[in-house]
C-alpha positions as CSV (number, residue, x, y, z in Angstrom):
1,M,64.3,-46.5,-52.6
2,T,64.6,-49.5,-50.3
3,Q,66.1,-52.9,-51.2
4,Q,62.6,-54.4,-51.4
5,D,61.6,-51.8,-53.9
6,T,64.3,-53.0,-56.3
7,I,62.7,-56.5,-56.4
8,L,59.2,-56.0,-57.7
9,S,59.4,-58.3,-60.8
10,T,58.9,-62.0,-60.8
11,A,61.1,-62.4,-63.9
12,D,64.1,-63.7,-62.0
13,L,62.2,-66.1,-59.8
14,P,61.8,-69.8,-60.5
15,E,58.9,-70.6,-62.7
16,D,57.5,-73.2,-60.2
17,L,57.5,-70.7,-57.4
18,P,53.8,-70.3,-56.4
19,D,52.4,-66.8,-56.0
20,A,55.8,-65.1,-56.2
21,S,54.2,-61.7,-56.7
22,T,52.0,-62.3,-53.6
23,I,55.1,-63.0,-51.5
24,I,56.8,-59.9,-52.7
25,R,53.7,-57.8,-51.9
26,W,53.3,-59.5,-48.5
27,I,56.9,-58.6,-47.5
28,K,56.6,-55.1,-48.9
29,D,53.2,-54.3,-47.3
30,R,54.5,-55.2,-43.9
31,N,57.8,-53.3,-44.3
32,V,59.7,-56.5,-43.5
33,T,63.4,-55.8,-43.1
34,E,64.6,-59.4,-42.4
35,V,63.6,-62.9,-43.1
36,E,64.4,-66.0,-40.9
37,C,64.5,-69.1,-43.0
38,L,63.8,-72.0,-40.6
39,V,64.6,-75.7,-40.9
40,P,63.7,-78.1,-38.1
41,D,66.6,-80.5,-37.5
42,L,66.3,-84.1,-36.1
43,S,65.8,-82.8,-32.5
44,G,63.3,-80.2,-33.7
45,V,65.8,-77.3,-33.1
46,P,65.3,-74.4,-35.5
47,R,68.3,-74.1,-37.9
48,G,68.7,-71.9,-40.9
49,K,69.7,-68.5,-42.0
50,I,68.7,-64.8,-41.4
51,L,69.0,-62.4,-44.2
52,P,67.7,-59.0,-45.4
53,A,64.3,-59.1,-47.1
54,G,65.7,-58.0,-50.4
55,K,68.5,-60.6,-50.3
56,F,65.9,-63.2,-49.5
57,L,63.7,-62.3,-52.5
58,A,66.8,-62.1,-54.8
59,G,68.1,-65.5,-53.6
60,L,64.9,-67.3,-54.6
61,G,65.9,-67.0,-58.2
62,D,69.4,-68.4,-58.1
63,W,69.1,-71.2,-55.5
64,G,71.1,-69.0,-53.1
65,L,69.7,-70.3,-49.9
66,R,71.8,-73.3,-48.9
67,L,72.9,-75.3,-45.9
68,P,75.2,-78.3,-45.5
69,E,73.3,-81.6,-45.5
70,S,75.0,-82.4,-42.2
71,V,72.6,-80.0,-40.5
72,F,70.3,-83.1,-40.3
73,I,73.1,-85.4,-39.0
74,Q,74.0,-83.8,-35.7
75,T,73.1,-84.5,-32.1
76,V,71.1,-82.1,-29.8
77,A,74.5,-80.9,-28.6
78,G,75.7,-80.1,-32.2
79,E,78.1,-83.1,-32.5
80,F,78.3,-85.5,-35.4
81,P,78.2,-89.3,-35.1
82,S,81.3,-91.1,-36.2
83,A,79.5,-93.9,-38.2
84,D,80.7,-94.4,-41.7
85,G,78.7,-93.2,-44.7
86,L,76.3,-90.9,-42.9
87,I,77.9,-87.7,-44.0
88,Q,79.0,-87.4,-47.6
89,E,82.8,-87.0,-48.0
90,T,82.2,-83.5,-49.4
91,D,79.4,-82.6,-47.0
92,S,77.7,-81.0,-50.0
93,D,74.9,-78.3,-49.9
94,V,71.2,-78.8,-49.8
95,Y,68.9,-76.0,-51.0
96,L,66.2,-74.3,-49.0
97,R,62.9,-74.0,-50.7
98,P,60.6,-71.8,-48.6
99,D,57.1,-73.1,-48.0
100,F,55.3,-69.8,-48.4
101,S,52.1,-71.2,-46.8
102,S,54.2,-71.1,-43.6
103,I,55.3,-67.5,-43.8
104,R,54.5,-65.5,-40.7
105,L,55.7,-62.4,-38.8
106,V,57.9,-62.9,-35.8
107,P,55.9,-61.0,-33.1
108,W,58.6,-60.5,-30.5
109,Y,61.0,-58.4,-32.6
110,E,60.8,-54.6,-32.7
111,E,61.9,-54.5,-36.4
112,P,59.3,-56.1,-38.8
113,T,60.7,-59.6,-39.3
114,A,59.3,-62.6,-41.2
115,Q,59.9,-66.3,-40.6
116,V,59.3,-69.0,-43.1
117,I,59.7,-72.8,-42.8
118,C,61.8,-74.3,-45.6
119,D,61.9,-77.7,-47.2
120,C,65.3,-78.9,-48.4
121,V,66.1,-80.4,-51.8
122,Y,69.2,-81.5,-53.7
123,R,70.5,-79.7,-56.8
124,D,68.3,-81.9,-59.0
125,G,65.2,-80.8,-57.1
126,S,64.7,-84.2,-55.3
127,P,63.8,-83.9,-51.6
128,V,66.3,-84.6,-48.8
129,P,65.0,-87.8,-47.3
130,I,66.4,-87.2,-43.8
131,S,64.7,-83.9,-43.4
132,P,62.0,-84.3,-40.7
133,R,59.5,-82.4,-42.8
134,Q,60.1,-84.7,-45.7
135,V,59.8,-87.8,-43.5
136,L,56.3,-86.6,-42.5
137,R,55.5,-85.8,-46.1
138,S,56.4,-89.4,-47.2
139,I,54.0,-90.9,-44.7
140,L,51.2,-88.5,-45.7
141,A,51.7,-89.5,-49.3
142,L,51.0,-93.1,-48.4
143,Y,47.6,-92.1,-46.9
144,E,46.9,-89.9,-49.9
145,A,47.5,-92.8,-52.3
146,R,44.7,-94.7,-50.7
147,G,42.3,-91.8,-50.6
148,W,42.8,-91.2,-46.9
149,R,43.5,-88.0,-45.0
150,P,44.8,-88.2,-41.4
151,V,43.7,-85.6,-38.9
152,I,45.9,-84.7,-35.9
153,A,45.3,-82.8,-32.7
154,P,48.3,-82.4,-30.4
155,E,48.2,-81.6,-26.7
156,L,51.5,-80.2,-25.5
157,E,52.7,-79.9,-21.9
158,F,55.6,-77.8,-20.5
159,Y,57.0,-76.4,-17.3
160,L,57.8,-72.8,-16.3
161,T,60.8,-72.5,-14.0
162,K,63.1,-69.9,-12.5
163,I,66.1,-69.0,-14.6
164,N,68.7,-71.7,-14.0
165,E,72.3,-70.5,-14.7
166,D,74.0,-73.6,-13.2
167,P,73.0,-76.8,-14.9
168,D,74.4,-78.8,-11.9
169,L,71.6,-77.3,-9.7
170,P,68.0,-78.6,-9.8
171,L,65.3,-76.5,-11.5
172,E,63.0,-74.6,-9.2
173,P,59.3,-73.5,-9.7
174,P,59.1,-69.8,-10.7
175,V,57.6,-66.9,-8.6
176,G,54.3,-65.7,-9.9
177,R,52.3,-62.5,-9.3
178,S,51.7,-63.5,-5.7
179,G,55.5,-63.2,-5.0
180,R,55.7,-66.8,-4.0
181,P,56.6,-70.0,-5.9
182,E,54.0,-72.7,-6.4
183,I,54.0,-75.3,-3.7
184,G,52.2,-78.6,-4.2
185,R,50.2,-79.7,-7.2
186,Q,47.5,-77.5,-8.7
187,A,46.0,-79.6,-11.5
188,Y,43.4,-77.6,-13.4
189,G,43.8,-74.7,-10.9
190,I,42.5,-71.5,-12.5
191,D,44.3,-69.2,-10.1
192,A,47.5,-71.1,-10.5
193,V,47.4,-70.3,-14.2
194,N,46.6,-66.7,-13.5
195,E,49.8,-66.4,-11.5
196,F,51.4,-66.0,-14.9
197,D,48.6,-64.3,-16.7
198,P,50.9,-61.6,-18.3
199,L,53.0,-64.3,-19.9
200,F,50.1,-66.2,-21.2
201,E,48.5,-63.1,-22.7
202,D,51.7,-62.6,-24.6
203,I,51.8,-66.2,-25.7
204,Y,48.2,-66.0,-27.0
205,D,48.9,-62.7,-28.7
206,H,52.0,-64.1,-30.4
207,C,50.1,-67.2,-31.5
208,E,47.4,-65.1,-33.1
209,V,50.0,-63.1,-35.1
210,Q,51.6,-66.4,-36.2
211,R,48.3,-68.2,-37.0
212,I,49.0,-70.8,-34.5
213,D,45.6,-72.3,-33.8
214,V,45.8,-73.1,-30.1
215,D,42.7,-73.9,-28.1
216,T,42.5,-74.4,-24.4
217,L,45.1,-73.7,-21.7
218,H,45.1,-75.4,-18.3
219,H,47.4,-76.2,-15.4
220,E,48.8,-79.7,-15.2
221,G,49.8,-81.8,-12.2
222,G,53.4,-80.5,-11.7
223,P,54.3,-77.1,-10.1
224,A,53.9,-74.5,-12.9
225,Q,53.3,-77.2,-15.4
226,M,50.9,-76.2,-18.2
227,E,49.2,-77.8,-21.2
228,I,48.1,-76.2,-24.4
229,N,45.7,-78.0,-26.7
230,F,45.7,-77.4,-30.5
231,N,42.6,-77.6,-32.7
232,H,42.6,-80.6,-35.0
233,G,43.8,-80.3,-38.5
234,E,46.2,-81.4,-41.2
235,P,49.3,-83.1,-39.8
236,L,52.0,-81.1,-41.6
237,A,50.3,-77.8,-40.7
238,L,50.0,-78.9,-37.0
239,A,53.6,-80.0,-36.9
240,D,54.6,-76.6,-38.2
241,Q,52.5,-75.0,-35.5
242,V,53.9,-77.1,-32.7
243,F,57.4,-76.3,-34.0
244,L,56.7,-72.6,-33.9
245,F,54.8,-72.7,-30.7
246,K,57.8,-74.2,-28.8
247,R,60.0,-71.4,-30.0
248,T,57.3,-68.8,-29.1
249,V,56.9,-70.1,-25.6
250,H,60.7,-70.1,-25.0
251,Q,60.9,-66.5,-26.2
252,A,57.9,-65.2,-24.3
253,A,59.1,-66.8,-21.1
254,L,62.6,-65.3,-21.4
255,N,61.0,-61.9,-21.9
256,H,59.2,-62.4,-18.5
257,G,62.4,-63.6,-16.8
258,L,61.5,-67.3,-16.8
259,Y,62.5,-70.5,-18.5
260,A,59.9,-72.6,-20.3
261,T,61.1,-76.2,-20.9
262,F,59.7,-79.0,-22.9
263,M,62.0,-81.6,-21.3
264,A,60.1,-84.8,-20.7
265,K,61.0,-84.9,-17.0
266,P,62.6,-81.6,-15.8
267,L,61.7,-81.9,-12.1
268,E,62.5,-84.8,-9.8
269,G,59.5,-86.4,-8.2
270,Q,57.0,-84.6,-10.5
271,P,55.0,-85.7,-13.5
272,G,56.7,-85.5,-16.9
273,S,55.5,-83.5,-19.9
274,A,53.9,-85.2,-22.8
275,M,52.8,-84.4,-26.4
276,H,49.6,-86.5,-26.7
277,L,48.6,-87.1,-30.3
278,H,44.9,-87.5,-31.1
279,Q,44.6,-89.0,-34.6
280,S,41.8,-90.1,-36.9
281,V,41.5,-90.7,-40.7
282,V,38.9,-89.4,-43.0
283,D,37.9,-90.3,-46.5
284,V,39.2,-87.7,-49.0
285,A,36.2,-88.1,-51.4
286,T,33.5,-87.8,-48.8
287,G,35.1,-86.1,-45.8
288,R,33.7,-88.9,-43.6
289,N,35.6,-90.2,-40.5
290,L,36.6,-93.7,-41.4
291,F,36.8,-94.7,-37.8
292,A,33.0,-94.9,-37.2
293,D,30.2,-96.4,-39.2
294,D,26.6,-95.1,-39.7
295,E,25.6,-96.3,-36.3
296,E,28.6,-94.5,-34.8
297,Q,30.3,-97.8,-33.9
298,D,34.0,-98.5,-34.3
299,T,34.9,-99.7,-37.8
300,D,37.4,-102.4,-38.7
301,L,39.8,-99.7,-40.0
302,F,39.7,-98.0,-36.6
303,R,40.5,-101.3,-34.8
304,W,43.2,-102.1,-37.3
305,H,44.7,-98.6,-36.9
306,I,45.0,-99.3,-33.1
307,G,46.4,-102.7,-33.9
308,G,49.2,-101.1,-35.9
309,L,50.0,-98.7,-33.1
310,R,50.1,-101.6,-30.6
311,K,52.4,-103.7,-32.8
312,H,54.8,-101.1,-34.3
313,L,55.1,-98.3,-31.8
314,L,57.5,-100.2,-29.6
315,Q,60.0,-100.0,-32.5
316,A,59.3,-96.3,-32.9
317,M,59.7,-95.4,-29.3
318,V,63.0,-93.7,-29.8
319,V,61.3,-91.2,-32.1
320,L,58.5,-90.5,-29.5
321,A,61.0,-90.6,-26.6
322,P,64.2,-89.4,-28.3
323,N,66.4,-88.3,-25.3
324,V,68.0,-89.9,-22.3
325,N,65.7,-87.9,-20.1
326,S,62.6,-89.1,-22.0
327,Y,62.4,-92.4,-20.2
328,R,62.2,-90.8,-16.8
329,R,58.7,-89.7,-17.7
330,L,57.5,-93.3,-18.5
331,V,56.8,-94.4,-14.9
332,K,53.5,-95.5,-13.3
333,Y,51.2,-93.2,-11.3
334,M,52.7,-90.1,-13.0
335,A,50.1,-89.6,-15.7
336,A,52.3,-91.5,-18.2
337,P,52.0,-94.9,-19.9
338,I,54.2,-97.9,-19.1
339,N,52.8,-100.2,-21.7
340,L,50.8,-100.3,-25.0
341,Y,47.4,-101.4,-23.8
342,W,44.4,-99.6,-25.2
343,G,41.1,-98.7,-23.6
344,Y,38.1,-96.4,-23.7
345,D,38.6,-93.2,-21.8
346,N,41.5,-94.9,-19.9
347,R,44.3,-92.5,-19.1
348,T,46.5,-95.2,-17.7
349,A,46.7,-96.9,-21.1
350,G,49.2,-95.9,-23.8
351,L,46.4,-95.7,-26.3
352,R,43.2,-94.0,-25.1
353,V,40.0,-93.8,-27.0
354,P,37.9,-90.9,-25.8
355,Y,34.1,-91.3,-25.9
356,S,32.8,-89.3,-28.8
357,R,30.2,-89.1,-31.6
358,G,31.1,-90.9,-34.8
359,E,32.5,-87.8,-36.5
360,G,34.9,-87.3,-33.6
361,R,36.1,-90.9,-33.3
362,R,39.8,-91.0,-32.7
363,V,42.6,-92.6,-30.7
364,E,44.9,-90.7,-28.4
365,N,48.6,-91.8,-28.5
366,R,49.9,-90.9,-25.0
367,L,53.5,-92.2,-25.5
368,S,55.1,-89.2,-27.1
369,G,57.1,-86.8,-24.9
370,A,57.0,-83.0,-25.2
371,D,60.7,-83.2,-26.1
372,A,59.9,-85.1,-29.3
373,N,60.3,-83.6,-32.8
374,P,56.7,-83.0,-33.7
375,Y,57.3,-83.8,-37.4
376,L,58.9,-87.2,-36.6
377,A,56.5,-88.1,-33.7
378,I,53.4,-87.5,-35.9
379,A,55.1,-89.4,-38.8
380,A,55.9,-92.3,-36.6
381,S,52.4,-92.5,-35.0
382,L,50.7,-92.3,-38.4
383,A,53.1,-94.8,-40.0
384,C,52.3,-97.4,-37.3
385,G,48.5,-96.8,-37.7
386,Y,48.9,-97.0,-41.5
387,L,50.6,-100.4,-41.2
388,G,47.8,-101.7,-39.0
389,M,45.2,-100.6,-41.5
390,I,46.9,-102.3,-44.5
391,E,48.0,-105.4,-42.5
392,Q,44.6,-105.6,-40.8
393,I,46.1,-106.1,-37.4
394,D,43.7,-107.0,-34.6
395,P,44.3,-104.8,-31.5
396,G,42.8,-107.3,-29.1
397,K,40.2,-106.4,-26.5
398,P,40.3,-103.0,-24.8
399,L,41.7,-103.0,-21.3
400,E,39.4,-103.0,-18.3
401,G,41.0,-101.5,-15.2
402,S,44.4,-99.9,-14.7
403,A,47.2,-100.5,-17.1
404,Y,49.5,-99.8,-14.1
405,D,48.5,-103.3,-12.8
406,R,50.2,-104.8,-15.9
407,A,53.8,-105.3,-16.7
408,H,56.1,-102.4,-17.8
409,G,56.2,-103.1,-21.6
410,L,58.0,-100.0,-22.9
411,P,61.7,-99.5,-23.3
412,R,63.3,-98.3,-20.0
413,H,66.2,-96.5,-21.4
414,L,67.6,-95.0,-24.7
415,P,69.8,-98.0,-25.8
416,D,66.9,-100.4,-25.7
417,A,64.8,-98.1,-27.8
418,I,67.6,-97.5,-30.3
419,D,68.0,-101.3,-30.7
420,R,64.3,-101.8,-31.3
421,F,64.3,-98.9,-33.8
422,S,67.3,-100.4,-35.7
423,R,65.3,-103.6,-36.3
424,A,62.1,-101.8,-37.5
425,K,62.1,-103.1,-41.0
426,A,58.5,-102.3,-41.8
427,L,58.8,-98.7,-40.7
428,H,62.1,-98.1,-42.5
429,E,60.5,-99.3,-45.7
430,L,58.0,-96.5,-45.3
431,W,60.2,-93.6,-44.4
432,G,63.4,-94.8,-46.0
433,D,66.4,-96.7,-44.8
434,R,68.8,-93.7,-44.8
435,F,66.6,-91.8,-42.3
436,G,66.6,-94.9,-40.1
437,R,70.4,-95.2,-40.2
438,V,71.0,-91.5,-39.5
439,F,68.5,-91.2,-36.7
440,A,69.8,-94.3,-34.9
441,A,73.5,-93.1,-35.3
442,V,72.6,-89.7,-33.9
443,K,70.9,-91.2,-30.9
444,E,73.8,-93.6,-30.3
445,A,76.2,-90.7,-30.3
446,E,74.0,-88.9,-27.8
447,W,73.9,-91.9,-25.5
448,D,77.7,-92.2,-25.7
449,A,78.0,-88.5,-24.8
450,Y,75.7,-89.0,-21.8
451,Q,77.8,-92.0,-20.6
452,D,80.8,-89.6,-20.2
453,V,78.8,-87.5,-17.6
454,I,79.1,-88.4,-13.9
455,S,75.9,-87.5,-12.1
456,S,75.5,-86.0,-8.7
457,W,73.7,-89.2,-7.5
458,E,76.9,-91.2,-8.3
459,R,79.0,-88.7,-6.4
460,E,76.6,-88.7,-3.5
461,F,76.1,-92.4,-3.0
462,L,79.2,-94.0,-4.5
463,L,82.1,-91.7,-3.9
464,L,82.8,-92.8,-0.3
465,N,80.6,-95.9,0.0
466,V,82.2,-98.3,-2.5
């Protein structure tokens, strides 16, 4: 008798656990031997625990799955900020509550293994407010209270590179099936994508197993830079899919002897990688897109939504561009925005409105980098749009011509973005002051760590010349 066979009763599981018998059967039918309990941290890094399937099921009944709350208060390098009051003196536990709608097989393991994304709660059952998943839930609740349902469609860019064992050396384009690295730019090149066809076959197969609803794949402007588009859907589900997709691409690339990176600007002199967010809002009662009227013209709510993005996104930029490297992407003539103008089918603008029928009316937020935490980036973008809708903010006239002819209006480096974020009173009221303080402190700690690093540029040009 296996360990799973000893846990076939729901008697010891929490009363509010949905479909407990279904989960037991799901694990047993697939002969799952291990379960990965995943929690996205502030940087979008998967944290959590791996345990035998039987232990996982048994632990659901006694609150046995725990992590220290400080897992949400660490930098991308695993350090902790020194600001007072962020980490409780006892660094007490938070409890993992698996979201069983997110349970999936992990397709790259030989042994049948499941993964499930978890929410985190305190002992009294209240949600942990600094958990990225909870931050997004809190924004979605604001929409729900007004009878609105936001719809999201992410577009995610990434690079493939050679294995890079020495971080002091620049990344290099990988060698494809032709035996040669890609030289020059191959935007939308079909054969350039086919250079890595075995890898992408694995990625699509892995996505199918995990119910990751990816749509089209195409080559972007940089060497071995790719973009995957996701089909539109519910924001939390899409954030889960992006979170799992990043992990999937990393694993598949490693299995093919390559790196896949979602850094915002991994290669000098090349375009950066973005996570464009298409967003719209529908009426819950009717299912109708609130951004277009019966004549398929823009509604006031649509314009106000854009107005909110224009007014508040500057204060949320550190969420959309969370790393030192992020601001290297935001330069003109590199398919990235430098300001917050909006326009129809204008890819130079930070906010683009694609031409569409009324049911497809949406705005594309082009500010977010591929390095952003998808839960937080979606939460920030929707929060800014929400404020515009309730404050009835006029977005001004759409831009005619190139936004690159206008002034650079976005933060140019991380400290500027942190400072703006710290003063984002309206946003902090939506997602909670504690999240704001924690996120700012973590980013300040990352900036301080970066300041300790001496770059090769400094050694090259300053060592003997000053």
